[in-house]
C-alpha distance (Angstrom), angle and dihedral (degrees) to the residues before:
residue distance angle dihedral
X1 . . .
X2 3.79 . .
X3 3.77 138.7 .
X4 3.80 104.4 -109.0
X5 3.79 129.8 -157.7
X6 3.78 131.3 167.4
X7 3.78 137.2 -161.6
X8 3.77 122.7 -161.1
X9 3.77 145.1 -172.1
X10 3.82 101.8 -96.0
X11 3.80 92.4 -152.2
X12 3.83 90.1 61.4
X13 3.81 102.5 42.1
X14 3.81 124.2 83.4
X15 3.80 116.1 -111.6
X16 3.82 103.0 -138.6
X17 3.81 116.3 75.4
X18 3.81 98.5 -123.1
X19 3.81 92.8 51.4
X20 3.79 90.5 42.6
X21 3.81 91.3 54.0
X22 3.83 91.0 50.8
X23 3.83 89.3 48.8
X24 3.81 89.7 47.7
X25 3.81 89.3 52.6
X26 3.79 90.1 53.6
X27 3.81 92.7 47.0
X28 3.81 92.4 51.8
X29 3.79 93.4 54.0
X30 3.82 82.5 80.6
X31 3.81 91.2 -142.8
X32 3.81 100.1 143.4
X33 3.81 115.1 122.6
X34 3.83 98.0 -112.1
X35 3.77 142.8 67.2
X36 3.79 112.7 -77.5
X37 3.81 90.8 -141.8
X38 3.83 97.4 65.7
X39 3.81 113.2 91.5
X40 3.81 91.0 -165.7
X41 3.83 89.9 80.6
X42 3.81 90.9 63.7
X43 3.79 127.9 85.8
X44 3.80 118.6 -90.1
X45 3.81 91.7 -105.8
X46 3.80 91.3 52.4
X47 3.80 91.4 46.5
X48 3.82 91.6 53.5
X49 3.81 90.4 47.3
X50 3.81 91.8 50.4
X51 3.80 95.2 46.7
X52 3.78 89.6 55.9
X53 3.82 95.9 42.6
X54 3.81 95.4 52.4
X55 3.80 90.3 59.5
X56 3.82 86.7 73.6
X57 3.81 101.1 21.7
X58 3.82 107.5 34.3
X59 3.77 122.0 -161.2
X60 3.80 116.3 -94.8
X61 3.79 86.7 -123.5
X62 3.82 94.5 84.3
X63 3.78 129.2 136.1
X64 3.80 116.0 -88.6
X65 3.79 92.4 -111.1
X66 3.83 91.5 53.2
X67 3.80 90.0 48.9
X68 3.79 91.9 49.0
X69 3.81 91.6 49.3
X70 3.81 90.9 50.2
X71 3.78 91.0 46.6
X72 3.80 90.6 50.6
X73 3.82 90.6 49.2
X74 3.81 91.2 47.7
X75 3.80 92.9 -118.6
X76 3.80 98.9 109.9
X77 3.83 88.3 106.6
X78 3.83 85.8 74.4
X79 3.80 91.9 65.6
X80 3.78 105.7 112.4
X81 3.78 134.3 -164.2
X82 3.80 111.9 -129.9
X83 3.78 131.7 -167.9
X84 3.79 108.1 -163.1
X85 3.78 115.4 -158.8
X86 3.77 134.2 171.7
X87 3.80 92.2 -101.2
X88 3.82 103.9 17.5
X89 3.78 144.5 42.8
X90 3.79 112.5 -153.9
X91 3.81 116.6 -164.2
X92 3.80 126.9 -166.4
X93 3.82 110.5 -162.7
X94 3.78 132.8 -175.1
X95 3.82 110.3 -98.5
X96 3.81 89.1 -123.9
X97 3.83 89.4 70.3
X98 3.82 97.8 36.4
X99 3.80 97.2 115.0
X100 3.80 93.8 47.2
X101 3.82 92.2 43.6
X102 3.81 91.8 51.6
X103 3.79 92.1 49.3
X104 3.80 94.8 46.6
X105 3.80 96.0 44.0
X106 3.80 93.7 47.9
X107 3.83 91.5 48.1
X108 3.82 92.9 47.1
X109 3.81 90.4 46.3
X110 3.80 89.5 57.3
X111 3.79 91.7 44.8
X112 3.82 94.0 50.5
X113 3.81 94.4 37.5
X114 3.80 96.4 -121.0
X115 3.79 128.1 134.1
X116 3.80 122.4 -100.5
X117 3.81 128.0 -147.3
X118 3.80 123.5 -172.1
X119 3.80 96.8 -146.6
X120 3.82 94.4 177.5
X121 3.79 95.2 41.7
X122 3.78 118.8 110.1
X123 3.80 92.6 -123.7
X124 3.82 97.8 35.0
X125 3.78 94.0 -126.1
X126 3.82 114.1 -149.3
X127 3.80 118.0 -163.7
X128 3.78 122.6 -172.2
X129 3.81 126.4 -164.2
């Protein structure tokens, strides 16, 4: 089980919650015709967001030597699984970093003017720029 958050292109996502949740369901079918590990498929805003986020929460898809160094330093719990879509970035964090991940993602979402969705939150908070 992971602590999941998502950012999205606000121009592509519906505004009302019911429509947003249907759109979210479609996005998380992962049916787009590309690899979900290539940030180049995402909008420029999402790319900028991602490039900044991975400085603190690197992708799980790191080289073995990077993983070993992080493991040795005790920071391997920051490794995050990302699904990179055209309109969304879905991030699955370790629960041990949930509070920090929420804070950083919501701040970066505001900075880069993308939407933010607390997937794992009890109320499913959706924040738009």
